[in-house]
C-alpha positions in Angstrom: 9.8 27.4 -5.3 10.9 25.9 -8.3 10.5 22.8 -6.3 7.5 23.3 -5.1 6.3 24.1 -8.7 7.7 21.0 -9.9 6.4 18.7 -7.7 2.5 20.2 -8.6 3.1 19.4 -12.3 4.3 16.1 -11.3 0.1 15.6 -9.4 -1.2 16.8 -12.1 0.1 14.6 -14.2 -0.9 11.5 -11.4 -4.0 12.9 -11.0 -4.6 13.0 -14.7 -3.6 9.8 -15.3 -5.2 8.3 -12.3 -8.5 10.1 -13.4 -8.5 8.0 -17.1 -7.5 4.6 -15.3 -10.5 5.2 -12.3 -13.0 5.9 -16.0 -11.1 2.9 -17.8 -11.6 1.0 -14.3 -15.9 1.7 -14.3 -15.6 1.0 -17.7 -15.0 -2.3 -17.2 -17.2 -3.0 -14.0 -19.9 -2.5 -15.7 -19.9 -3.7 -18.7 -17.9 -7.1 -17.9 -18.6 -9.5 -14.5 -15.4 -9.9 -13.1 -14.1 -12.8 -10.8 -15.2 -11.2 -6.8 -11.2 -11.5 -6.6 -10.3 -8.8 -9.5 -13.8 -6.7 -8.1 -11.8 -6.6 -4.5 -8.6 -5.0 -6.5 -10.5 -2.3 -8.5 -11.7 -1.6 -5.1 -8.4 -1.0 -3.0 -6.8 0.3 -5.8 -9.7 2.9 -6.0 -8.9 4.0 -2.4 -5.8 3.9 -2.9 -6.2 6.6 -5.6 -8.7 8.2 -4.0 -6.4 9.0 -1.5 -3.9 10.4 -3.5 -6.0 12.5 -5.0 -7.3 13.9 -1.4 -4.0 14.8 -0.8 -3.8 17.0 -4.4 -6.7 18.8 -2.9 -5.6 19.5 0.9 -1.7 20.0 -1.2 -3.7 22.9 -3.6 -5.8 24.5 -0.5 -2.6 24.8 2.1 -1.6 26.5 -1.2 -4.2 28.8 -2.5 -3.5 32.4 -0.8 -7.6 33.1 -0.7 -8.6 29.7 0.9 -12.9 31.3 0.5 -12.2 31.5 -3.1 -10.9 28.4 -3.3 -13.3 26.6 -1.6 -16.1 28.2 -4.2 -15.2 25.5 -6.6 -12.6 23.0 -4.5 -15.0 22.0 -2.5 -16.3 19.5 -5.3 -13.3 17.8 -5.7 -13.6 17.4 -2.1 -17.6 15.6 -2.5 -15.8 13.7 -5.2 -13.9 11.3 -3.0 -16.7 10.4 -0.8 -17.7 7.2 -1.6 -21.6 5.9 -1.9 -21.5 2.4 -2.0 
């Protein structure tokens, strides 16, 4: 179990760092006119980060003792990964 908790802690830290990155990226895109290449690159990073977030959700769901209890709040995380443009 120790190996799993180490991975979970790493994934928790990774999700926090990626969330902070996304906030800054959104602010930059909102306030500055960026070249198309940079915008495309930021969109690719966004998709990759969403994949990490989805992986985090899947791991937490898989290890949840009570799946229905987990989904009481977990569905919010799942809906947050849907990209609306």
